[in-house]
ZANUSE-605545 format. One record per atom (N, C-alpha, C, O): residue in one letter; z, y, x. Coordinates in steps of 0.1 Angstrom, whole numbers, plus 5000, padded with zeros to 4 digits. Example, Ala and Ser with C-alpha at 12.3 -4.5 7.8 and 13.67 -1.06 7.14 Angstrom:
! ZANUSE-605545
A507849435132A507849555123A507849675132A508549675142S507149785128S507149895137S507950005129S508050115134
! end
This chain:
! ZANUSE-605545
X500349895008X499950025001X500050155011X500850165020X499350215009X499250325012X499550475003X499150504992X500650555013X500850665005X500150795009X500050835021X499650874999X499251005001X499551084993X499251074981X500151184996X500551274987X499651414983X498851454992X499751494970X499451594971X500251714977X501451704979X499751814979X500751934986X500152044983X498952054980X501252164985X501152304982X500252344995X500752315006X498752404993X498352435004X498652605007X498752684998X498852625019X498252755022X497252755030X496952685039X496452885023X494752835024X494453025025X495153105019X493153055034X492653225030X492353185016X492353095008X491953345015X491353395002X490153365003X489753345015X489153354992X488153314993X486753404999X485653385002X487753554997X486753615007X486853625021X486053685028X487953555025X488053565041X487753405045X487853375056X487553325037X487253155039X486553125054X486953085065X485453165050X484153155061X484753255071X484553215083X485253345071X485853365087X486953355093X487253415104X487753255084X488753235090X488653015097X489252965106X487952965089X487352845092X487152855108X486552945114X487552735113X487152735130X487152615133X487852535127X486252595143X486452455144X487352385155X487952455163X487452255154X488952215159X489452265175X488552255184X490652305179X490952345191X490452255201X490052325210X490152125202X490052055215X488452055216X487951985225X487652105209X486352075211X485452185222X484352175225X486352275226X486352445235X487352465245X488452435247X486552515251X487252555264X488152675259X487852725248X489052725265X489952855263X488952975265X488853075257X488252955277X487053065277X486053085267X485653195263X485752965262X484552965249X485153015235X484553065226X486552975235X487453025223X487353175224X487053245214X487553225237X487853385234X486553415231X486453505223X485253375236X484253425234X483353405216X482253445211X484053335211X483953295198X484453395185X483953445175X485553405191X486653495185X486453665184X487053725175X485553725191X484953845196X484453855180X483653785174X485354005176X484854075163X485354015156X485054065145X486153915154X486853815144X488253795143X488753695148X488953865138X490253855141X490953785133X492153765134X490153725121X490753645111X490453485116X491053395111X489453475125X489353345129X490853255134X491853295140X490553105126X491953065129X492453005145X493552945147X491653015153X491452985166X492553085170X493353035178X492653205167X493953305171X495353205167X496453245172X495353105160X496553005157X496452895165X497452855170X495252825166X495052695173X495052705187X495652635195X494152815188X494052865208X494852995212X494353075219X496253005204X496653145208X496653205219X497053315219X496253155229X495953175243X495253295245X495353375254X494353285235X493053415235X493353535236X492653615242X494753565228X495353665226X496553715237X497153815236X496653635246X497553665258X496553705270X495353705268X496853725280X496453755294X495653635298X496153525295X494753655303X493253545307X494153425315X493953305314X495253495327X495653395335X496753325330X497353265339X497453305314X498153255310X498153105307X497453065299X498853045313X498952895309X498752865300X499552925292X497752785292X497952725282X498952645275X498852615264X499952615283X500852515278X502352595278X503452545275X501852755282X503052825283X503752825268X502952825258X505052825266X506152865255X505152975248X504452955237X505153115256X504753195248X503553155239X503553225229X502653085241X501753055235X501853005218X501353035207X502652915222X503152835207X503852965197X503752995185X504553015206X505453155201X503953255194X503753255182X503453305200X502253365194X501353325184X500853405176X501253185185X500353105174X501153125163X500653185153X502653085162X503653135153X503353275147X502953295135X503453345156X503253505149X502053515138X502053525126X500953515151X499653495140X499753435130X499153505122X500153345125X500053225115X500753305103X500253315091X501953375108X502953455101X502253585098X502653645088X501253645107X500653755103X499653765092X499453845083X498953625096X497853655089X498453605070X497853645060X499453535070X500353515056X500753665051X500653685039X501253755058X501953885054X501053955052X501054015041X499753965063X498654055055X498053995042X497654085035X497953905037X497753875025X496153765026X495553695016X495653765041X494553675045X495053535040X494353485032X495953485042X496153355035X497353335023X498453405025X497253265013X498053275004X498853125001X498153025004X499653114998X500352974990X499452944978X499153034971X499152844977X498552814966X499452774949X499052794938X500452724952X501352784938X501852624935X502952594932X500652534936X501452394933X500652324940X499752354948X501252184937X500952084947X499651984940X499551914930X499052014947X497551914943X496651844954X496851864966X495851774951X494651724959X493551824962X493251904953X492851844974X491651884972X490551774981X490751664987X489351844976X487951734979X487351854990X487151964986X486951825004X486251855013X484751785013X484751665013X483551865013X482451815012X481751905025X482052025026X480951855034X480251865046X478751835045X478251725041X478051935047X476751865046X476151925059X476552035061X475151865070X474551895076X473151805082X473151695087X472251895080X470951835084X470651705073X470151595076X471151785056X470851695050X471751575045X471551515034X472551545053X473751425050X475051495048X475551585054X475451425037X476551505029X477451395033X477051285035X479151455035X480251335035X481351435026X481451555027X481951355018X482851425010X484351355011X484451235009X485251425015X486951315015X487451395008X487051505005X488751325005X490151364998X490751415012X490751385024X491351565001X492351605013X493851605006X494051644994X494751565014X496051505011X497051505022X496751565033X498351445020X498951455032X499751265033X500451215024X499451215043X499651105047X500751075049X501451175052X501450955048X502950905052X503150885066X502250825072X504250915071X504150905085X504650735089X504450675100X505250705075X506050545079X504450465078X504550355083X503550485074X502250425072X501850425087X501750315092X501750525096X501350535110X502050435116X501450335120X503650455117X504650355124X504150245121X503650185131X504150195110X504250045104X503049985109X503049865111X501650095111X500150015114X499350015101X498249955100X499950065090X499050075081X497650185079X496550185074X498550305088X497050375095X496750335110X497450345119X495550295110X495250215121X494350285131X493350345126X494450285142X493750345152X492950265162X493050135163X492250335170X491350255181X491450345196X490650305204X492050415198X492250465208X493750475216X494850465210X493650505227X494550535233X494850695232X493950765230X496350775235X496350865235X497350935250X498250875257X496951035251X497251125267X498451165265X498651235255X499451135274X500951235269X500951385267X501551445258X500051445277X500251575278X499951615267X500751655259X498351595262X497751635249X498651615238X498651685229X499651485239X500251475228X501551605227X501751685218X502351615238X503251695238X502751855237X503651935236X501651895237X501052025234X500752035219X500852145213X500451945213X500351955194X501651935192X502051975180X502451885198X503651865190X504451975194X505252015184X504652055205X505152215207X504152305195X504652385187X503152275196X502352365181X502952345170X503552435165X502952215164X503252205151X504452255149X504852335140X505052195158X507352225156X507352365156X507852425147X506552445167X506652625166X505852685152X506252785147X504952625148X504352675137X504952595125X504352625114X505852515125X505852455115X505252425103X505652445092X503852365105X502452365101X501652255106X501352245118X501252175099X500052095105X498652185101X498152195089X498052245112X496952325113X495752275116X494852365118X495452165116X494452085116X494551965111X495551895114X493351915099X493351795096X493251635106X492651635117X493751555102X493351445109X491951375099X492151355087X490951335106X490151265098X490251095100X490151015110X490651085083X490850925082X489350895075X488550985072X489350765074X488450665067X489250565057X490450525059X488550525048X489050395043X487450305038X486350345039X487950185035X486850065032X486550105018X487250195013X485350055011X485050104999X486050094990X487050014990X485750184979X486850224967X486150234958X485550334959X485850184948X484850224938X485550324931X484950424928X486850314928X487450394916X487950544925X487950644919X488150534937X488050694947X486550744947X486250864948X485750654946X483950734948X484150784934X484150904933X484250724924X484050774913X485250894910X484850974902X486250924913X487451024913X486551174921X486451284916X485851124935X485251204942X484351254934X484551374931X483251204928X482251244921X482451344909X481851454908X483551294901X483951374889X484551514892X484451624886X485451474907X486051604911X485251714918X485651824920X484051674920X483251764925X482051854917X481051914921X482551834904X481551864893X481652044891X480652114890X482752074892X483352204891X482952294900X482152274909X483752414897X483752544903X484452504917X485552454917X483852544928X484852524942X485552644942X485352734934X486252644953X487552704960X486952774969X487152894971X486052704977X484952744988X483852704989X483852584985X482852754992X481452714995X480652815004X480252914999X480452785018X479852855028X478852775037X478952655039X478052845044X477352775053X478152845066X478252965064X478652785080X479052795087X477652865100X476452875099X478352905110X477352975122X476452835126X475352855131X476952745124X476352605130X475452525120X475052415120X475352635110X474352565094X474852445089X474052365083X476152405090X476952345086X477452375071X478052485070X477352305058X477552365049X479152305045X479352185048X479952375040X481552385040X481852395022X481952505017X481952295016X482552325001X483852255000X484252155007X484652314989X486152264986X486352284971X485952374964X486852164968X486952174953X488652164956X489152134967X489552204943X490852114941X491252074927X490652124918X492051994925X492351904915X492851994904X493352104908X492951984892X493252124884X494152054873X494652134865X494651914869X495451864863X496551744866X495951654872X497951714863X498451624871X497651454868X497451374876X497251444858X496451344854X495651274868X495951154872X494751364873X493951334880X494651324895X494051274904X495751374897X496751384907X497251254910X497251194921X497651194899X498151074894X497150934899X497450834905X496050974894X494950904897X494750894911X494850784915X494550954918X494150964932X495350894938X495050794943X496450914937X497650894941X497850714943X498050644953X497450694928X497850534921X496350454935X496250354942X495650534933X494250424940X494550424956X494050324962X495250534963X495550494978X496050424977X495950354987X497350384965X498450264965X497850144968X498250044975X496650144962X495950004965X494849984974X493749914972X495250054983X494250055001X495349945009X496549945007X495049885015X496049785025X495949885041X496749895049X494449955041X494650035052X494150155054X493150185047X494650265061X493150395065X493350385079X494350335084X492350425085X491750395098X491750595103X491450685096X492150605114X492250725121X490150755127X489750695137X489450805123X488150855125X488050895142X487550845152X488751035138X489151105149X490351185148X490751185136X490851245156X492351325158X493451225163X494551275160X493451105170X494451055173X495651145179X496751125174X495451245188X496251325193X497151365183X498251325182X496551455174X496951525163X497751455155X498551515149X497651295153X498251215143X499651195153X500751245150X499451145163X500451115169X501251235172X502351205175X500951335172X501951455176X502551475160X503751485159X501851475149X502751515136X503551415133X504651445128X503451275134X504251165135X505451175144X506451135140X505351215153X506751235164X507351385164X508351415171X506751475156X507351585152X508251545137X509451575134X507351475129X508451395116X509751335123X510851385122X509451225129X510351175135X511651245141X512851225139X510951365151X512151455158X513351525142X514551545141X512151545132X512851665122X513651595116X514751655112X513451435114X514451325107X515651315119X516751315113X515751315128X516951315137X517851435135X519051425133X517151555136X517751665135X518551695121X519751725122X517851685107X518351705097X519351565092X519151445092X520351635090X521551515087X521551505071X522151415066X520851595065X520751535049X519251495051X518651565043X518451415058X517651355055X517351305042X518251235037X516151325033X516351215022X514751135022X514551045015X513751195032X512751095030X511651185022X510451145023X511851285014X511151365008X510551475015X509451515010X511151545027X510451645034X509151665039X508451565043X508851745038X507151785039X506851725054X505751675057X507751745063X507751665077X507651495075X507751425085X507451455068X507351305064X505951305063X505551185065X505051375062X503851345058X502751435069X503051525077X501651385067X500651465078X499051525071X498251455065X498951645073X497551665067X496451595072X496051595084X495651515060X494551445060X493551465055X493651485042X492051455061X490951415049X490351315053X489851295063X490551235043X490251095040X488851085030X488551135019X488051005042X486750995038X486350805034X486950705038X485550805027X484750625019X484150665033X483750775038X484150505041X483650485052X481750495052X481050515061X481550475038X480050465037X479350595037X478150605034X480350725041X479650815036X479250905051X478551015053X480050815061X480150865078X478850825082X478050735079X478950945094X477750915103X478450925117X479051025121X478450805125X478750815139X477750855147X476650805144X477750935157X476550945167X476950885180X478050835183X475550905187X475750845205X476750925210X476951035205X477350865219X478050885230X477850855245X478450765251X476850945250X476350935260X476950925273X478050985273X476750895282X477050875298X476150945308X474850935310X477151015316X476151105330X476851045343X478051015343X475951035353X476450975367X476051045377X474951095380X477351065386X477351165395X476551095411X476151165421X476450985410X475850945422X475750755415X476250705405X474850705427X474850575423X475750455433X475350335434X476650485438X477650425443X476950375457X477250265461X476150445463X475550375478X474050345475X473350345485X473650315463X472450205461X471250305462X471150415458X470450245467X468950355460X468850335446X469650275439X467750395442X467350365423X466550215427X467050115421X465750195433X465350045432X466449955433X466549885424X467349945441X468049835445X468949855431X469449745426X469249965425X470449955412X469449895404X469649785399X468249945403X467749905388X467349725388X467149655379X467349695403X467249545407X468749455403X468849335401X469849555404X471149495401X471349495385X471749395379X471149595379X471049585365X470249505356X470549475344X469149455365X468349335356X468949195360X468849105352X469749195372X470249055375X471249065366X471148985357X472449165366X473849155359X473949205346X474649155338X473149295344X473449345328X472249375319X472549415308X470649355322X470149345311X468749325315X468649335327X467549305306X466049305312X465949485311X466349565304X465249495321X465049645324X463549665322X462849585328X463049765315X461249795313X461249925311X461949965302X460450005319X460250115319X459650205303X458450185299X460350275298X460050325288X458750445290X459050545297X457150415281X456450505285X456150625271X455050685271X457050645263X456850745257X457050875260X457650905271X456650975252X456651125254X457951215253X458151335257X459051105248X460251125243X461251065256X460850995265X462151105254X463551035264X464050955249X464350995238X464050805257X464350685250X465450695245X466350725252X465750675229X466850685221X466950525216X466050485209X467850445220X467950315217X468050305203X468750385196X467250165197X467150215179X467850045175X467549975166X468750005185X469449835182X470549835189X470549895199X471449765186X472349735193X472249615205X471449525204X473149635216X473049605229X471849655235X471249595244X471549785230X470249835239X470549955246X470850035238X470650005262X470950135262X469950205266X469050135267X469650325271X468450405280X469050435294X470250465294X468450435302X468950465316X467750605320X466550585320X468350725323X467350815329X467650855345X468650925349X466450795354X466750775367X465650845375X464450825371X465750915386X464350955392X463551015384X462451025390X463451065371X462751175364X462351045355X461351085350X462450925351X461850825341X462850765335X463850735341X462650735323X463450685312X463350465314X462350405319X464050425310X464150265314X464650215298X465350305292X464450125292X465150075282X465549925289X464849855296X466749885285X467749795288X468149725278X468649785268X467949595278X468349485265X469249415272X468749345281X470949425271X471949305276X471349205273X470649175263X471849145285X471548965283X472448945274X473548995274X472048845265X473148765256X474048705263X475148735260X473948655270X475648585277X476648685278X477848655274X476248835283X477348905284X477448985269X477949105270X477048955258X477249015246X478248885239X478948935229X478448785241X479148715235X480548695234X481048645244X481048735226X482848735225X483248725215X482648785206X484548635213X485448645199X485648785198X485448835187X486048855206X486949015204X485649085203X484649075211X485849155189X485049235183X485049355194X484049415196X486349415202X486249495210X485249475223X484549575227X485349355227X484349255242X482949305235X482149335243X482549325222X481149315219X480649465217X479549485212X481549555220X480649685218X480149705231X480649655241X478749785231X477949835237X478749895249X478749865261X479450005243X480150075255X481049995261X480850015273X482149895259X482349785265X481949715276X482249705288X481049675270X479749615277X479249655290X479249605302X478849785285X478549875296X479449905308X479149905320X481049935301X481849945310X482249805322X482549815334X482249735317X482449605322X481349545331X481849495342X480649545330X479149505339X478349555349X477749495358X478349735342X477549825346X478849935354X478949925366X479550025346X480350125357X481150055363X481250065375X481849965355X483149885367X482149835378X482049875390X481349715371X480949605378X480049635390X479949555399X479349755391X478149785401X478449925403X478449965415X478749975397X478950145401X480750165408X481250265415X481550055404X483250075409X483950195401X484950255406X483450225387X484050345378X485050245369X484550195359X486350205373X487250115369X487750235359X487150245348X488350305361X488950415351X488050525344X488550635347X486950525335X486650615332X487050745327X486250845325X488850725325X489150835317X489550935331X489651055329X489750885344X490250985353X488951015362X488751125367X488250935364X487050905377X485951065375X485251095366X486051125386X484751215386X483451205384X482651275378X483351105391X482251025390X481451045379X480251065381X482051045366X481351005350X481751115342X482851155342X480651185333X480851235325X480351195313X479651095313X480651265299X480151205291X479351335281X479451455285X478651315272X478051375261X477751345250X476851255248X478451405239X478251365226X476751395219X476051495223X476451305210X475151305207X474551455201X473451495202X475251495195X475351635190X474751755200X474551875198X474351675212X473651765224X472351755225X471551835230X472051615220X470651615225X470051495234X471051435239X469151455236X468951365247X468251405260X468151335270X467951555256X467151635265X468351725275X468151765286X469351745269X470651765277X471051645289X471651675299X470551535287X471251465296X469651475307X469851435319X468451515303X467651505314X467951635321X467751625333X468551775314X468851895320X469851875330X469651935341X470751805328X472251765338X471451705350X471651745362X470651615347X470551525359X469451595368X468951555379X469251705363X468351815371X469051915381X468651975390X470451895374X471351995381X472451925386X472251895398X473651865379X474451815389X474651655389X475551595395X473851585380X474151445378X472851395386X471951465390X472951255387X471551145392X471051065384X469951015385X471851045372X471850945360X472350945345X473450995342X471550915337X472150945326X472150785314X471250715314X473050775306X472450665302X472750705287X473850755285X471750695276X471850685265X472250555257X471950435260X473150595245X473650495239X473450465227X472950555220X473550315221X473350345206X474950365199X476050345204X474550415186X476150465182X476650335179X476050235176X478450345181X479250245175X479450245158X479650355153X479350135149X479350165137X480550145134X481350105142X480950195119X482050215114X482450085115X483550065120X481649965110X482249825107X482749785120X483649695120X482249835129X482649785147X484049845146X484949765149X484349975144X485550055144X486749995137X487849965144X486649965126X487449915116X487949775122X489249755123X486949695126X487349565133X488149575147X489049495151X487749665153X488549665162X490049735159X490849725168X490249785149X491349845147X492149745139X493349775144X492249645130X492049565125X492649435133X493549365128X491949425145X492649345155X493749405163X494149335172X494249525163X494949565172X494349595184X495049585194X493149625185X492549645200X492249805200X492049865190X492249875214X491649995215X490250005221X489949935230X489550095217X487950095223X488350175236X489350235239X487050155245X486950235259X486850375254X486350405243X487150445264X487050595262X485350615255X484350545255X485550755250X484550785247X483050745238X481850775240X484150635227X483250525222X482550615210X481350585207X483050695203X482550725192X482450885191X483350955196X481350945184X481251065185X481151125167X480151095160X481651175164X481551225148X481051345147X481251425157X480251395133X479551535136X479451515119X479051405115X479551585111X480351745113X481551755120X482251655119X482151845126X483251875129X484351905113X483951965103X485551855115X486451945102X486552105104X486452135116X486652175098X487052305102X488652285101X489352225093X488952365112X490552405110X490752535102X489852615101X491952545097X491952685093X492052705075X492652795070X491252585065X490852585054X492052555043X492352615033X492652445047X493852415040X495152385051X494852315061X496252435050X497352425058X498352365053X498352365041X499252295058X500052195052X501752255059X501952225071X502752335051X503752375062X504652295057X504852265046X505252245071X506452175071X507752195071X508552105071
! end
């Protein structure tokens, strides 16, 4: 049984919503964030990346950054830019990018569902990133960025989404990147009860994106439970802000690799080793970069040429779902086995590029600071959920979701 509750959102006025809505804090550098907020005092980056309002030499993890974030959020509320909704309810958030639409339910998930494994993860988290968001959430006393969750098919939830999104939205705008964002809210307790009861019928939710935000929200909740001598379990800190999508509506993009060197091999030696240990290699003669069209196939850009590599069947066979992932096979048999990159999280010889950048970006990087690129076939939602169901963890940079959820549209105060 999954618990997802309605909540009273702190949210921007309809007039200011487009100016307030911001990309997630972790998809940009501090320098990029400063550039993004030029001439826009309403951007939620003033809360999520509050160092942009402090001297440029400020350490982004300094205590003053979190205090400034709290002050900025408070000021937005005092100035009437953000208002309290006045009632507890669910919201429905639709994004449309390049003709693809996905609509999720916005509510607050129970931290115990995460602790007890009903909200399933597929990535490791880093302690330094967790500590940053723990301080941010605890200091602001609010969840400012939603966790991106998904669920397996539920016809009843799908029907509720269709019905709830027929009315007048509270927000509807196209962001600067061309993505359309539309938000509706429930208007009656009957719909709220239906949503809550349908989530109770689910056995699990899956984290699609936001592992660090999720882990941090849970740890803040546990911290406040310990601090509150009169804890009842009904407090807002027991829940965290989530947007929950049906898995059938989501699209995962490729997450590609870039290499700084060939580990001492010549190009011909490397291609021979790939042929021997990884898969069948053939030069791609097309006019465009090679984009893999099926699982267990990757593209390699080397020496100004694209090659198609079809993994040997023998290295694709495993009882564990995680070991059958293309990124896991590539890591074991090529990145580690041939290039000696055993820890892609920390090794400076490898870089990653989300599929939103396109394959021409890989070619550009190989003309600048890289010598080789690898184009990947996207991981499927089915594979992601199978790995999570088995309690396993995917290799780093296995999935890239687009479009990104905007922060600052709906805030959960704790």
